N, C-alpha and C positions, 0 to 999 in steps of 0.2 A: 785345126781346121778354125781359120776366119769365121765369126757367124756375122748374122747379118747384122747384128747389132754396132759389134766389132769395127765391120766394116764403114758403117755410120759415120761412128764418131774418128775414122784415122780418116775418112775425106773433110768431115769437116771441119776435124783438128789442123790439118794442111788447108786447105783454104784459109781455114780464120789466120794462119801464120802468114801467108803472103798477103795475106789484108794488112794486117798488123805490119809487115817488114814494107810492102809498099804507100800505103795511105792510100790506096784508092781509095777503101772505105771508112768512115770515121773509127776510132777503136769503138769508141759504148755500139755505135752500130752494129760493126762487130757481133760485140758481148751479145745483143739482144738478138740479131740471129741466128748462134749458136743454139740461143733457150729458145727459140721455135722451131729450129730444126730438132735436137729433143723432144723435143715434146710433138709436134704433130709427127713423129715419126714412131715413137712409144719409145722410143729409149730410155726417160726418165720419165714421172708420172707429172699430173701437171703438179704434183705438190712438190715437187723434185726440182722440179724448173723453176719453179717459181719460189724457193725456199732462199734462194738468195739474196732478194730484198726482207725477209726476218730476221736472213745470220749475225751472229753479235757481231761478225768484224764490218759488216755497214755502216750499225749501230755505231761502232766504236769510232769510226771514220767522219761520220755527219757528227757526231760530239768532237773528236776532236778540232775539223774546222770552225767549229763557235772557241773553245778554248784558243786557237790560234788568234784569231781577229780577238778576243778579247786580252791577249797579249798585246795586240799592234793596239786597241781603243784605248785602253789604260797606261801607254805609251812607257809599257815596261822595257820595249824592242828597242822605242828612240833611248831612255835612258841607259841602254849600252850603249847606242853608238853617239851617243853627246861623251860618253865613258874615255871612247877611243880617241875620239876628238880633243878631247883635253887630256887627257895622259899619253895620246899615245907617243906626243913631241916630235922630235924628227929622226928620229930611231928610224931607219926605217926595218933594222930587222926587230927592234921591240915589236912597231907595231902591227910587222907581219903575226908576228908570234901571238900577241892580244886580238889582230882579229882572227884568226882560227880557235882560239882557245874560244871565244865571246861565241859566233858562230855556229860552232859544233854546240855550246848547252844552251844555245836559243831552238837551235833543229832539234835537241831529243825532244822535245815538247809539240814541237809545231812539223809544219812541211818540210823541205829542204826549199823545194823552192818560190816556197813563201819567205822562210827565211833571208834566200839569199839576194830578192824583191827589196826586204827592206835594209838592209847594208850594203847593198850594191852606191846608190846615192849616199852613204856614208862612206864609201871606202875614196869614192870619189873626192868629195869633203876635203876629205884626211889627206887626199895625194895635192889640192891645192895651196891649202893653210901649210904641208910643211915641205913643198916644190921635190916629189918626188913621180915616178912614173908609175903610173898607173896598172901599167901592163906587168908590175912584178908583184902589184898587191891583190888582181881582183883575181888572179887565177888561186890562190892559197883559199881566197874565199869563197873559191869552190867547189875548192879541196875538203876546206873546214865545212861547207854545207850537206856533201856527198856524205863526208867517215861522220858529221850525228845523225844517221840513220843507223847504224850501228851502235849507237850510245842504249837505249830502251828500245820496248817494249811495242809502243805508242812513238816512236820514229817517223817510221816508213810503213806502206801500205805492206809489200812485203810480208816485214814482218807479221804481222797482224794475220796474212795469209797461209805464213807456214803453223803459227800456232792455232790455229785453227785445224791443216791439217792433220795434227798433235790428236788433239782432244778427238776428231773425225773418229778415230782409229783405236777412240779409246787408252792413249799412249801419257806418261806425265808431260805436261807442257813446260814451256820455260816461261821462267817468272821475267817479270817486268825488268829487273837487274843484272838480268842471264846474261843479256847483250851489252854491258860495260867495259867489261874487261877487253873484251876485241875492240872494242870503239876506242877507250885509252892507249891501247899499243897501239893501234892504226894512226889513230892519233898523232903521238910520240913519235910514229916513224914518220909521219906525215909531213909535220913541223921540221924535222932533222933535215930533210928530203928536199925541201924547197927554201930551207935554211942555210945547205948547204951546195947544192944544186940547180934548182930548180927558179930560182931568182937572175941565177946564171945561164939558164937554156931559153930564157923567154926573153932577157934583152941584158944590156948593160946595164949600169947605174945610168952613165949618161944619157941615154940614147931616149929621143923623144920624149923631152921632162911634162907633164903633164901640168906642170906647178903653177907658181904664181906668175908666169910672164902672163899679162892680161890678154884676153881674146876677145880682138876687136870684129865690126860688125865684119867687116866684110873677110873676115878668119871664118865666122860660123857662116856666113854665106857660100862660101868656094869650099868647103868640109860636105857641101852636097850639090857639090858641079854648079853651082849658080852664078858665079864670077860675071859671066857675061852674056847675065839674064838678071845683073842688081843696075837700076838706071836711079839716077837724081835729074829733075829737071825744074826750072824756073817757072813760075804762071805771067805771062807778061801783061804789062796792062790793057792788051786791048784782046787779048784770048776769049775766045767764044765762053770758054765754061764760068766766067767771073758770075758771082755771086749764085751760083748754081750749088744746088750741094751734093756732095756724092752719092745719094741714093738717085739722082737724076742721070747721074753721069753712066753709063749704061759699061763702064770697064770693065766685069767679068761677062758679061754676056754676050758683047759683042768683039771686047779687042782680047779678050780673056788674059787679061793682068788681074793683081794684085797689089794691093794699093797699100801699104803696110805703114806710111807716116807721112804728118806733116811737119816742116816747120814753119813757123806761123810770126813776123813782126811782134812782141807786145812789149811796151815801153823801149825803144829802140833796140831791145838786145831779142834774139831768136830764140825759141819754145818751141819743144817738141812734143808734137800731139798725136795720139794717137785717131787714125778718122774713126767718126762716127756718123750714122748716114744722113744726120741732122749738119754736118761738118761743112761750110760755103767754103767755097775758094778763091783766093782775095789775089788780087796782082801782088808781083813779090815774093806769096808765098812758094816753100820750095818741097816739093813730093819725090816719096819714096816709094818707087813703082818695082816687081817683079812678073817680068812674063821674057816672053820671046823677041827676039831684037827686031823683026818683023811684025810683030802688033806693038810693040813698044815704038816703032814709027809710024806707024798708021797716027796712034793716038795723039800722038807728037805733032805730028801734021793739022791734025784734027783741032786739039787745044791750043796752039801755036801757043806751045814752050819750048825751050832754050835748055840746052845739055849740059850737066855741069859735070863735075868730077863725082865717082861715087864714093871718095871718099870719105866719112866722116870725121870732120876736125876730133883730134883725141881731148881737145876740150872739152867737146858734148858727148863723145863715149858713153861714160856712165849715164847722163839724165837721157839717153838713148833706149839705154837698157832696162831704166829703171820706167821711163814712161809708158816703153812698149811693150818688154816680157816677150825677150825672145826664149825659146827654150826648150830642151829633146826629149820628150819622152820618148818609150817604148813599148810596144805589145808585150802580152802580158802570154803565156802559153795557154788561157782557158778565156779569152776573151772573144766578144761575142763578135766581134769587128771581123774577126782572121773570115780571111776568102770574102770579104766587101769590098767597094771601093771607096773613096773619099762623097761624090759626085752620090752616088746609090745611096749614103748613109747620112746625107746633108749635115757631114761634120762638123760644117760653121754654123749652121742654126742649131743645132741639137747642143753645140759643146761652147759656143762663142768663142771660138779657136777657129784661126787660120793656119792652116798646113801650107808650112812656105818649100818644101823638100823632104825625102826621104830618101832616108838611106838603109841599102837591105845589103849584107855580110858585109860590111866594111865599102860595099860602092854605090855611089849617087845616082838614083833613080831621075832621071834628067826630062823626059821627056813622059807626055800626057800621064803626069801624077793622079790627075783625078779618077781619072780612067783604073788606074793599075787598080789588081785586086789585093788587100795587106794579106802580109801572112807573118809569121811569129817570129819575132824576133827585129820587126821592123823598126826603125828610130826614126821620130818623125819629128822635124823644127817645126816651132806652131809658134805663129805672136797673138801677142793677146794682153791682157790688162794681169797685172802679174793674179791678181783674184779670181780669175778665171782660171788662173793655173792653177791657183791652189786650191779651187775647187775640185781639178781632174783630182785630184788627190783620194778624196771620196771614191773614185771609182777603181778600185784597187784591183777586181779581178779583169780588167781591162788593161790601164798603163803602169805604169813603172815611171814616175817622175823623173829623171835624172837631175837635175836643176832646178835647186828653189829655194832663194833667199834665205840665212837664219832666221831674221825676224818675224816671217811667217810659218815658223815651224810648231811654235808654243801650242797655238790656237789650235791643234791638231789635233790633241786626248786629251781623256781625261783623268789626270794626273791622280787624284785624289780618290781613286777608285784603285791604286794601284795594289797597294796594301793589301784589299779586300781581295782581290785576283789571288795575288801570292798564295793569301791562307787557304784560299778553295782548292788552287794548282796541288801544293804540300800535300791536304786533306785526299787528292785525287789517288796521288802517287802511293800517298802511305796505306790505303783502303786497297789499293790493289798487289802493293807486294805485301803487304799485311796479310791476305785471305779475308778482308772481315767486308768485301764485297768480291763477285769475280767483275774481271775488266769492264763488263759493255756495263753491269752496271753502276761501278766507279765513275766509268765517261760519263755515263748516263745525268749522274745527278752531280755529276762536276758541271757541263751544261747547263743544265736546270737553272743551277743555283747560280752563275755566272747570267742570268738573263734575266732572273726575278730581284739579282741586286745591281740591276746594270751597269752591270762591268764589260756586256756590249748590249748595243743596239739591237732592240727588238725589230727595226728598220731594214736592219743590214744582214739577218740571220739566212732569209733569203739567197740574200744575193752573193752572202761569203761562201757559203758549200756550195765544191765543186760537182756540180749537177753530171757533168758525166764519167765524172769520175765511180761517181756513188755507181749509177747504171753500168759501169765498164764492167767493175767487183760483183757488182750484185748479177749482172748475166756470167761472170766467168766462174764464178761460184760451182755452179751448178755441171759447168766443165772436170770439175774436180772430181765430181761422184761420179758424171761416165767415165772417167778412164777407171774407176773404180770398179765401179757396177760391172762393164761389159769387160776387166783384164787386164784393158789395154796397160795401165803401167807394171799389173803384175809379169805379160809379157816384156815390155820393156825393160824390164829391173834384170829378171834372168838374161839380157841378150846379153843387158851392159856387165853383171857381174858374168858370166859365159866368154863375154868376150874378154876382159881381164882377170881370169882362171890367173891364182895365182900371187896376183899382185900385193894384194893383203889392202887394208882398209886404209891405211896413210895417204896410199896410191889412191884409193877408191874418191877421197875426199878432194885431194887435188885434181883427178878428174871432175869430178861433179862444180869442182868454184872454177875449173875453165867453160866447162860447158856455161854453165849461169853467166858467170863475167860476158862473156862471147854472146850468147844469146841477149844479152842486156843494153848490146850493143846497136843490135834490132828491133827490137821486139822494148814497150815497155817493161820495169822493173814487176810492175803486177802481172802481166799476162804470165813473165819469164816464173816466179813465181806460183802460179797455179798452174802450171801447166809440169813444170816439173816435180812440182813437192811430192804428190802422191808416187812420183818417180824413187824418188832418195828415199822415201820413207817402205816402200819395199825392195829398193836396193840391202837398205840397214837391215833386215828381216833376211835377206836371203844369205846376207854377210853375217849375220849373228853378233850386229853390233849394236851400242847406241844409236836410237833413233835420231836422238835431241844432236847428237855427232853430225849427223849429216842434214838435219833437219838449220841448223844452226850455221854452219856452211855454207849451203845454201841463201841461207839470208843475210850472209854476210857478203856472198857474193855479188849479189842481189842490189846492193848499193855501191856497188866496188866501179861504178861507171864510169871511171874516168878518160878513159885514151880515146875519145872522138868529140869535138863539139856537137853530135846528137846523140850519144847519147843519155844525153839525159837534159832535163829542161832550164837544168841552173847552169851545163855549158854554156845555153844559145843563149842564155839572159846575161852571161858576164862575157861574151866572144864578140861584140859588137862593142861593148863601153871600152873594153883593155884591147882591142886591136887584132887580136889572136886571129891565125890561119889556124888551120885545118891539123898543120904539121906540130902548132905548137903544144896544142891539144895529144896529140902521139907522143911527139918525146919527154911530156911530163908525165905523161899520163900512165903509158906501158911502163917504167921503173915502178908508178905508185901502185901498181895493179900487181906486177910479181912481189912488192915488200906487202902486197893485204896477200897475196896466198899464202906466205909463207907465213905470218905471221898468226894467220887462221888457224893451218895448219899447225903446226905446233901449238896452239892454246888450246884445240878442241885435240889433240891429243893425251896434251896433260889433263883436262879437266873433264873429256870424258869419255877417252877410253883406256 
């Protein structure tokens, strides 16, 4: 008979899953609502409801955000990226293997999303240097980043959550490197699959190479559907705007136009300049405008301008791009800009960058971009001084800068502290694996050591911690407690075992993997782990087999989110730069998911059953 508490948990869980799948409400807010429902209804005590905020899992996750930032701040990740560029050469297969190995290694100690964000610009630079198709290398990057979550205990949140459930049931937890055999085996299989089949599925080697062919200004503009809104004009001697500054001309407020460049005569030659508020219009100036044809026509009539060809001569292409700075940036999954429009954000004032165009899911947004709410994965074409573009790199939680000149890379990192960072990282892993300290103590000590030794900037700590993820996990952990306390996890486990009676533990492992990996296509992998971990532990008890076997299967399945672009933020990050369709992920992801299932069930059977 269903008790009132079980009814509350069932209804709450149902609504939570609906909200998670539909994204009607932010995930962290859903988690907080779950906490409040359990607290007010009396399903959990106040202490139990709020226990998630002091749970070791949450402390480890906060500490690992700091460790991840230190890996970036000290330039270790960048050095690995430079190694790929230096050693990769022009051999696509060797580059693919190198990328997958280095990305999976790096992601073993930091989030897969952060790892992908670091290496996407590296891979794009490699494809340009080697004249290769980025579509054949960015997907292997995302596969490597997802597999990195299978490498160590701290590689991804579901591993920690599932391990925490084992501890809560007074069962032997998984060790730091318990996951590594599964990660290595899946990585080897993933590399072989991508080498033999994956690259061919994605594109032929000769298809649309991203390589050395120089992208003209019109190429960049047309990629955002603005070729019909890009204009060049010459200022005539009798123009009413002569001797007036840019600040005094109502280009934006009255004409809805964007002025992105001047071509001025200097010593008999034309020099390209970036417009500034104090820049004065002189006779003979050539100006570059972006806007709707009707608005441009109105301003042209008012200003007495002579239209010119929009094509900038090839001899001035480099000067134009060097002076003006056209770059592409992509919004990250945790950006605070999501859901807000450029006008509301006062983007140009805040970042000193002019947004020229926006591309979403590979398609340009061509109307009213100032009013369009920004979404995760949007790519923005910006015009700014290179120094202003470089400064965007510090907003790592907001943007992923896809294009940046090589000469500007070095100033971004504190390479001197890299050896110290590596020592602290090794000590953290050693103390976790040997049991000298519990994982939570080892991670907290490592984070504090990194702060005290300035391997991570004190000013950035609160910014780099993904507080949305912290609140999501802290709010979902009491859900696992409620599932246990009300007997919901036991009831579901008994039903599962009864339905598959006589199937045996191996088939049950396969079912757990399929259910978890399917749910992870729609829910966050953290939510999947919280929902299923108590159930699979109870199912193991019903079958009288190792709970670690079911826990490990669930953990690996939560990271096997290969099959759709929305299954993981990593997939969304590579979708736009790689030009992938939904079916590209399906064609590559489903075989990888099947391979991962087979490897996991086989290794779990050998190691735990």
